C-alpha positions, 0 to 999 in steps of 0.5 A: 923522378922517373915516375914524375917524368913518365907521368908528365910525358903521358899528359904532355900532349893534353897541355895547351898554351892559352891563345887569343880568344881562350877564356882562362877561368883562374879566379872562380870555380865553374861549379862553386864560389871557391877561389885561389883564396879558398882553403883548397885553392883553385885547380885550373885544367891545363887543357880547357882552362876551366877552374875547379875547387877541391870539391869538384876537380875529381868529378871533372877528371872522372867525367872528362879524363883531363888529368893535369891541372895548375893549382893556385893557392893564395894566402892573404896577409896584412900589408906592412905600413910604410914607416915613412908615412905620416901618422894618421889618415889625412882628412877626406876632401869633399868631392868636386869631380864626378869621378872615381879614382881621379883627382878631385873625385871619390876615392878608391879604398886602398887595398890593405892586404897583399898575397903570397901565391903558391903554384904547383902542377897536379896530375890526376888520379895519382895526385902527383904534385910538382912545384912550379920550380920543380921541373929541373931534370926533365928534358928541355922540351918538356920543361919549355912546354910546361913552363910556357903553359904555366906562365901563359895561364898566370899572366892571362886576363881572367875570363870573368874577373874585372876590377870591382871598383875601377878608376872612372871619370864621369866628366870625360866629354867628347868634342861636339861634331858641331864645334867647328861648323856651328852656324851663327846668325848675324842678328846683332844680338849682344849678351851682357856680362850679368843680369840675365833672364829667360826670354820666355819666363821669369827664371834668372838661374839655370839659364842657357845661351843658344850659340846659334841665335843668342836666345837665353832660355831656362833649362830642364825641369828636374824630377823634383820640380826644381830646375827650369821650365824646359824652354831651352830644349823646346827652343831646340825642338822648334829650331834645331839649333844644337849647342847651348852654353850654361850662363854662370859657368863661363870662366877663362878655363871653359864652361858647360856646353850641351849638345841637344842633337848629341844629347850629352855634355860636350867640349867646344874648342871654338867656345871663345870664338862662339861667345865673342860672336855675342860680345862675351869675353871669356877672360873677363867672365866669373862663375856665378852658377853651379856646373852640371857636375856639381849638381849631379854630385849633390844629387848623389850625396842626397840623404834622408831616403838613403838613411831610412832605407839602409837603416843607417842610424840603427845598430843592426845585428849581423846574421850568418848561416844558410840563407843569410849570405851576402853578395859582393857588388861587382860595380853597380850590380846591387839591382841584381843582388837584390832580385836574386836574394828574393828569388832564392827565398822562394821554395820553387826556385830552390827546388828547381835549381838547388835541390837538383844541383848534382843532377844539373852539374852532372848533365852540364855541357863541356863549358859549364860557365856558359850554361844557364842552369849550371850557373843559376844552380851554383848561385842558389847553392852559394846563397843557401848553403851557408858556406860563404856566409862568414864575417869578412876577413879582417886584419885581426888588430884594428876594430872594424869601421862602424859601416863595416860591421856585419860585412861578409866575404859573401859571394861574387857571382861574376860568371852568372852576371857575365852569362845573363848579361851576354848580348844584352845592351844594358845588363852586359855593362857595369851601369846601374839598371832598373831592378824591375827590368832585370827581374823580367829579363831573368824571368825571360831567361828562365822561360827559355831554359825551362820550356820542357821541364819544371818551371819555377816562373809559374809562381809569378805567372797570372792571367790579366783580363782586359775588357774594352767597352765601345761607348758608342755601341755599348758592345764589349771585347774581352782579352786575356794576356800573361803577366808577371808583375802588377804595376800599381799607379800612384795617384798623387792627388790622393795624398793625405798631406796636401797642405803640408806639401804645398807649404813645403813647396812654398818654403823650398821655392823661397829658400832657392830664391834666397839661396838658403838651405832647403827645408827638410823634405816633406814626402807625399803620403798616398794611401795604398787603397787609393793606388788599388782603386786607380789600378781598377778604375776604368781608363778611357781609350781615345781613337779606339777602333771599334769593330762594331762601328768599323770606325774610330770611337771612344772606349773604356778599358777595365783591367782585372785578374783572370787568375791569382798567382802564388806570389804576387809581385807589385811594382810601385810606378814611382818612375814616370814620364812628365808631359815633356817625357822627362823622367822623374821620380815620385818621392812618395810614401805608401803604407803597404799592408802586411796582408792584402786581399785583391779578390775584388779585382777578380775578372768576371768574363762576359756577363749576361746582357753584354754583347761582344764586338765582332772579331775583325782586324782594323783595316790599316790600308788605303783604297789605292794601295791595298798593301800599304799601311796607313799610319798616324804620322803625327804619332810617329813624329812624336816618337821619333823626337824622343830619340827612337828609330823611325822604323821602330816607331812605324812598327809601334804605331802599326802593331797598336792599330793607330791607337795613339802615342801612349799605346805606341810608347808602351809597345816600344818600351816592351820591344826595345830588346827585340833583335829586329827592333829597328828593322823596317816594318814587315807585312805578310804577303806584300811586295816591295819595301816592308814585305815579308822576306822569303828564305830561298834556302831551307833551314839547316838541320843543326839550327832545327835540332837546337830549337827542338832541343828547347822543347819545341816541335820541328814545325815550330822550329822550321816556322821560326827559322823561315820567318827570320832568314834562317838566323838561329839567334833571331829565330829563338827570339821570334819563337818566344815572342810568338809563343801564345800564337804557336800554342794556339795553333798547336791546340787547333791542330790537336783539336782537328785530330792531327797526330802529335808528329804532325803538330806538336810534341806532347811534352810541350804544354798548350798555352801558358800554365798558370796557378790559381787560388784565393786572392789573399796575400801576405807581404814577405819581401820588398826591394827599395831604391835610393836615388833620383833615377833607376839608372843611378842610386842603390838597391837593397832588399828586405826579406821576412825569414823565420818570423823576422825581417832581414835586410840584404845590402850587398855584402851586409846581411843583418836583422832589420829593426825598422823595415821601411815598408812605405818606401819600397819599389817592388813588393813580393806577396805570398798567397795565404794558404786557405 
């Protein structure tokens, strides 16, 4: 006891009680996916509150000298069944509410296990172990201090663990801001109790009553062509009248009310009064049409595509071992799971992060949970080591459910998801996301963290050659840009089964009119060769500013490859915007080739006989105001009506040289994550509104040092900070968005004979480094999406390993029997060695 007291007294000053703001990592090791349920349990440092598995706690002690840890070990056991409950499970009810864990919604699976928890204090290097209740005999002050710290750690909210499936109600609606101040026209309009028809077409269902003027108009057209003809939303755009109620959903209990201004379903406490204005008595109305919730539930339970992509109708053989590790779904994180499974099947990412694991861990900062390289290396090791690729823990008695066969415990990358989503408006949430957007976000994060070191992104990076030909002068302009994805258009008019599609649409329309079950889906079959031809075909650019004419002209744009990457990533552009900018998904089958040759798309550069246009910037100024940009207001208004900020729309039109709505929209989509996206337009050298902000104060040396540590020169760091009012976070974003310009300046400095100290560190490469080689590839992986939109549904991936296809469906990893290569969303091709 004397030895124990002496040891505790020596470490007492280092024991802290968690306070508000402290992150307590008591569910996951900072360097591995060990948890309190792992064989060795989890050690929580009682000074920093970082958690470590048995393999890493000694190393952490050796590096930091922190000696005292709280050891948690949980043992899972099957819950004892309640003998009072009736035998057998009750039949599942069909969901009637778009919710999870709410009456009428989708059920939360009941937890079948409970846990025994063992808690003790461990002191290093002696490995002295003190049970939680073994503090008797110590001085009261020591007991109180240690007991308070232990209790605070055990009761604190975990830093990264969140409920993987939590109660969620998709029908919670806010009261509309227009509910109590809605202006209703005194136009004597009276609405009959039935027999409605759209005022602008022959639609007799999906009808909406505008509660300002009494117009009855059809709803939006859905992604598959069903729904309405958009007359209700067009009426709002023309009039600004905000609230509409769906006819056929009105009952004494309420109705579906939509606010176009707030772009959401809303509550209207004054609904009875608003309906009475048009002669509608809520108490006498009956439901005759599906509510929006019922329609969305039908969408979420759609089958066909789901079964094909997940290979649900086939008995699949589970796979375990290195490279066959499943990933738990942390709440709509299947997009992340699918992307990282593919990335860590590529040798360059394995070499960068997994092979250098120990070096990365040794050089990690004081809080490794916030270090990108550490968490990516941890993720890669978890996927490739095989340590966590084991069958899911069962109860040992009951046979597993058919859908649970092949399920693994797998890994739960909470720290990685939290870190990579930090500060991002979408990836920081539990909402479903676009896998392609996440892939590019991850690539961007790797770029930021590999500025002056080996960069695995080089396997994807390629140069695009764009040729613009002015049709008026026949002169040309060649430009090159860096890209990571080949976006392949889908020409629906090239479908091979047009007659079948027309027949299907007729039968579908007839079934909808007669309220009969819809016919079996007929999917458009588009040849891959047609998609490739569409990619390479010249595209007409209207309102093109020709420097040869110094006026607007019409040009043809041709896109080619200036280099071929080691791995070619192809995104099938299934998700598009209609003419009304309503998102829709193309239900299409494209037979992707196992081997691909795109050598015919190689760029040629300036050809003999071609004459280049002069390199002069377009004059975006008026004669009277030399510094004020002359912008196409019609395009700005069009973009603002889509819901984008006015200042962002002005910048989009300015930076695309007044070249039209499509170019401006593309600029907006690629800059939406910029921190200054909605800031006013800033013009160099001007004064007044929209002028460049000049920083009176010099940048802080700490901020400069931080940017320099990323591999940039001091001059580049100073320039970035001055351009962003000395904001470090904005400066980092600025420097990465201007990387090509900075590298070009550096190259010019060196060519003019300036020293490295005056220009740029020699360790920083000039220009983007790309690999080049033959344009022949072999398919090795693809990511598939199920659902009506990238914002909902589910993602899985198929990867070719050891000569066979493997399906990764979150925690399920199985040998694939029928890989649906025609239904993929993102395809990964590997270069065939010469």
